[in-house]
C-alpha positions in Angstrom: -42.4 24.6 -71.7 -43.4 28.3 -71.4 -45.7 27.4 -68.4 -42.7 25.8 -66.6 -40.7 29.0 -67.2 -43.5 31.2 -65.9 -44.1 29.0 -62.8 -40.4 29.2 -62.0 -40.4 33.0 -62.3 -43.5 33.5 -60.2 -42.9 31.1 -57.3 -43.3 32.3 -53.7 -39.9 31.2 -52.2 -36.6 32.9 -52.5 -34.4 30.8 -50.1 -32.8 28.7 -52.9 -32.0 31.8 -54.9 -30.6 33.7 -51.9 -28.5 30.7 -50.8 -27.0 30.4 -54.3 -26.2 34.2 -54.1 -24.5 33.9 -50.8 -22.3 31.0 -52.0 -21.5 32.9 -55.2 -20.6 36.0 -53.1 -18.4 34.1 -50.8 -16.4 32.5 -53.6 -16.3 35.6 -55.8 -15.4 37.8 -52.8 -12.5 35.5 -51.9 -11.4 35.5 -55.6 -11.4 39.3 -55.8 -9.4 39.5 -52.5 -7.0 36.8 -53.7 -6.5 38.3 -57.1 -6.6 42.0 -56.3 -4.8 42.2 -53.0 -2.4 39.3 -53.4 -1.6 39.0 -57.1 -2.2 42.5 -58.5 -1.3 44.8 -55.6 1.0 42.4 -53.7 -0.1 43.7 -50.3 -0.1 40.3 -48.7 -0.1 36.6 -49.3 -2.0 33.8 -47.5 0.6 33.3 -44.7 2.7 36.4 -45.1 2.5 37.5 -41.5 3.9 34.1 -40.4 6.2 33.3 -43.3 7.6 36.5 -44.8 7.3 36.5 -48.6 11.0 37.5 -48.9 13.4 35.2 -50.6 12.7 32.4 -52.9 11.5 29.9 -50.2 9.2 32.4 -48.4 7.6 33.5 -51.6 7.2 29.9 -52.8 5.4 28.9 -49.6 3.1 32.0 -49.8 2.3 31.4 -53.5 1.5 27.8 -52.7 -1.0 28.7 -50.0 -2.4 31.5 -52.2 -3.1 28.8 -54.9 -4.8 26.5 -52.3 -6.9 29.5 -51.2 -8.0 30.4 -54.7 -8.7 26.8 -55.6 -11.0 26.6 -52.5 -12.7 29.9 -53.7 -13.2 28.4 -57.1 -14.9 25.3 -55.5 -17.2 27.6 -53.6 -18.1 29.5 -56.8 -18.8 26.1 -58.5 -21.1 25.0 -55.7 -22.9 28.4 -55.9 -23.4 27.9 -59.7 -24.8 24.4 -59.0 -27.1 25.8 -56.3 -28.3 28.5 -58.7 -29.0 25.9 -61.3 -30.9 23.8 -58.8 -32.9 26.8 -57.7 -33.7 27.5 -61.4 -35.2 24.1 -61.8 -37.6 24.5 -58.9 -41.1 25.9 -59.7 -41.5 27.3 -56.2 -38.5 29.6 -56.4 -39.3 33.2 -57.2 -36.7 34.8 -59.4 -35.8 38.3 -58.3 -32.6 40.0 -59.2 -32.4 41.9 -55.9 -32.5 38.6 -54.0 -29.7 37.2 -56.0 -27.5 40.3 -56.0 -28.3 40.9 -52.3 -27.3 37.3 -51.5 -24.0 37.8 -53.4 -23.3 41.0 -51.4 -24.0 39.2 -48.2 -21.6 36.4 -49.2 -18.9 38.8 -50.2 -19.3 40.8 -46.9 -19.3 37.6 -44.9 -16.1 36.5 -46.5 -14.5 39.9 -45.7 -15.7 39.8 -42.0 -14.8 36.1 -41.4 -11.4 36.5 -43.1 -10.7 39.7 -41.2 -11.6 38.2 -37.8 -10.2 34.7 -38.2 -7.2 35.1 -40.6 -6.1 38.6 -39.7 -6.9 39.0 -36.0 -7.2 35.6 -34.4 -4.8 33.4 -36.3 -2.5 36.2 -37.5 -1.9 34.5 -40.9 -1.8 37.8 -42.8 -3.1 41.4 -42.7 -4.6 43.6 -45.5 -1.3 45.6 -45.6 1.7 43.9 -44.0 3.8 46.2 -41.8 2.2 49.6 -42.7 -0.5 50.4 -40.1 -1.8 46.8 -40.5 -4.4 47.1 -37.7 -6.0 50.2 -39.3 -6.2 48.4 -42.7 -7.7 45.3 -41.1 -10.4 47.5 -39.4 -11.2 49.2 -42.7 -11.6 45.8 -44.4 -13.9 44.6 -41.5 -16.0 47.8 -41.8 -16.3 47.4 -45.6 -17.4 43.8 -45.1 -20.0 44.8 -42.5 -21.4 47.6 -44.7 -21.5 45.2 -47.7 -23.6 42.7 -45.6 -26.0 45.4 -44.6 -26.5 46.6 -48.2 -27.0 43.1 -49.4 -29.5 42.3 -46.6 -31.5 45.4 -47.4 -31.5 44.6 -51.1 -32.4 40.9 -50.6 -35.4 41.9 -48.4 -37.0 44.2 -50.9 -37.6 42.1 -54.1 -39.7 43.8 -56.6 -43.0 42.2 -57.2 -43.0 40.0 -60.2 -45.9 39.8 -62.7 -46.2 36.9 -65.1 -44.6 37.8 -68.4 -47.1 38.6 -71.2 -46.5 36.7 -74.4 -44.2 38.6 -76.6 -45.9 40.4 -79.5 -44.1 40.4 -82.8 -42.4 43.5 -83.9 -44.0 45.4 -86.7 -41.2 45.5 -89.2 -40.4 44.9 -92.8 -39.3 41.3 -92.3 -42.7 39.6 -92.2 -46.2 40.2 -93.3 -49.2 38.7 -91.7 -49.7 37.0 -88.3 -46.9 35.1 -86.5 -47.5 31.4 -87.0 -47.2 28.9 -84.2 -45.8 25.6 -85.3 -44.5 24.8 -88.7 -45.2 27.4 -91.5 -47.2 26.3 -94.5 -45.3 24.9 -97.4 -43.6 27.6 -99.5 -44.2 30.3 -96.8 -41.2 32.2 -95.5 -40.1 35.7 -94.6 -40.1 38.3 -97.3 -37.0 40.4 -97.3 -37.6 43.9 -98.5 -34.6 45.6 -99.7 -34.3 49.3 -99.2 
């Protein structure tokens, strides 16, 4: 079993890991936007530029589409988790935190840019801040998304070299005496607890 773990950690490919990171970043970026800007700050809703969120009917329509949006984001996160699990089962995938985190930043940035261009500017469904200098707020969101992509790409391209993990040495403490046994201990053997 330990050989399988070491092979998985010292593979040569990172594509499966980075793809999982991008999917996780897309979904989590959408969830952060949906929860923070829509639910917590109340700056906009999914279709608030087309259907004002004033009155009971307008708010109900917007909350419905916010829910559909967040459900879609949840599905993307689930697919990302499954992709991460699949990458973890492959021996040729090299595990490197910068690749995973970089992929997640790329995904979150891609969400911000695509949402900003498509939903804000092209389709006009909503803006970052409805009414108050909405174009400036949309440009700021696009810039943040672009910078996030660049940081993620830089991080994902510079994974630290991995070395195979050395077998863990037992800690020299008061809870055992003698060598660490592999397999079943001899009959009657067990840890000695020394009370201080």
